[in-house]
C-alpha positions in Angstrom: 93.2 101.0 106.7 94.6 98.2 108.9 93.1 95.2 110.6 92.1 91.6 110.2 89.3 89.9 108.4 86.3 91.1 110.5 88.0 94.0 112.3 89.3 97.0 110.5 90.5 100.5 111.6 91.5 103.5 109.7 91.5 107.2 109.5 88.7 109.3 108.2 88.6 113.1 108.0 86.5 115.6 106.2 87.7 118.8 104.6 86.2 122.0 103.2 88.2 123.0 100.1 87.9 126.4 98.5 86.1 126.3 95.1 87.9 127.4 91.9 91.4 126.3 92.7 94.0 126.1 89.9 95.7 122.8 89.2 98.8 123.7 91.2 96.7 124.8 94.2 94.7 121.5 94.0 98.0 119.5 94.1 99.2 121.6 97.0 96.0 121.0 99.0 95.9 117.3 98.1 99.5 116.8 99.3 98.8 118.7 102.5 95.7 116.6 103.3 97.5 113.4 102.2 100.5 114.1 104.6 98.1 115.0 107.4 96.2 111.8 107.1 99.4 109.8 106.8 100.7 111.4 110.1 97.3 110.6 111.8 97.4 107.0 110.7 101.1 106.5 111.7 100.3 108.0 115.1 97.4 105.6 115.5 99.7 102.7 114.7 102.2 103.9 117.2 99.6 104.3 120.0 98.3 101.8 122.6 97.1 99.1 122.0 98.6 98.8 118.5 102.2 99.2 119.6 101.7 96.0 121.7 101.4 93.9 118.6 103.2 95.9 115.8 106.2 98.1 115.5 104.9 99.6 112.3 104.1 103.1 113.2 106.5 105.6 111.6 108.7 102.9 110.2 111.7 104.3 108.4 110.0 104.0 105.0 106.3 104.8 105.8 106.0 108.5 105.1 108.5 108.4 102.3 106.7 105.6 100.5 103.4 107.4 101.0 104.9 110.5 99.4 106.3 108.4 96.5 102.8 106.9 96.0 101.3 110.4 96.0 103.6 111.7 93.3 103.1 108.5 91.2 99.4 109.1 91.3 99.6 112.8 90.5 102.2 112.5 87.8 102.1 108.9 86.5 104.3 109.5 83.5 107.4 110.0 85.7 109.3 107.0 87.0 109.9 108.2 90.5 111.1 104.8 91.7 114.1 104.9 89.4 114.8 108.6 90.4 115.2 107.3 94.0 117.9 104.9 92.9 116.8 101.7 94.7 119.5 99.4 95.9 119.8 95.7 95.0 118.0 93.1 97.1 121.4 91.9 98.3 122.3 95.3 99.6 118.9 95.7 101.2 119.2 92.4 103.0 122.7 93.4 104.3 121.2 96.7 105.6 118.4 94.8 107.3 120.9 92.4 108.9 123.0 95.3 110.2 120.4 97.8 111.3 117.4 95.6 112.0 113.8 95.8 110.8 112.6 99.2 109.4 110.1 99.4 112.2 113.1 99.7 114.6 114.2 102.9 112.8 111.5 105.5 113.3 111.2 108.4 110.8 108.7 111.2 111.5 109.3 113.1 108.3 108.7 112.3 104.6 112.5 112.4 104.0 114.8 109.5 103.3 117.0 107.6 105.6 120.3 106.9 103.9 122.0 103.7 104.9 125.7 103.2 104.2 126.5 100.6 101.5 128.1 98.4 102.5 126.7 98.7 106.0 129.2 100.3 108.3 129.3 101.6 111.9 127.2 104.7 112.6 124.0 104.1 111.0 121.4 105.8 108.8 121.4 109.5 108.3 118.6 111.7 107.1 118.9 112.7 103.5 117.1 115.1 101.2 114.4 114.2 98.6 115.3 114.1 95.0 114.1 117.4 93.3 111.4 115.5 91.5 109.8 114.6 94.8 109.7 118.1 96.1 108.0 120.0 93.3 104.7 120.3 95.1 104.6 122.2 98.3 101.9 121.3 100.9 99.4 124.1 101.4 99.0 125.5 104.9 95.5 124.8 106.3 93.3 127.9 106.5 93.0 129.8 103.2 92.6 127.1 100.6 91.2 124.3 102.8 90.4 123.4 106.4 89.5 120.3 108.2 85.9 120.0 109.3 85.6 118.7 112.8 
């Protein structure tokens, strides 16, 4: 959901989910729906007229932070943030100063951008997720669930 005090916009979808799914299938379906809604929302933020006032759609961290939040909700006993090895505030500010706001670095996949520390020429490169953040595979729409249009 995004907006101001009296004006809000968001993404709403409806799904039909097969009854009797096991816990792993439920997680798989949930992740697939979550990522689909995340992409729809980021696309909305990137479209006209929103891009005239914000550069937020598909910022470098958007889909990755959504994925991190999903895993934290599904498995709250695991400290995913520490698994991701966050950098110090000082290093983060140096990266910001070198490469600009995260909105300037678009990322269309829930995979990390890795920035050199200390910042160097070249720029960020796409990395791979820690194993703990790839234990659930998104289900393909069709058999276990489908969007109702």
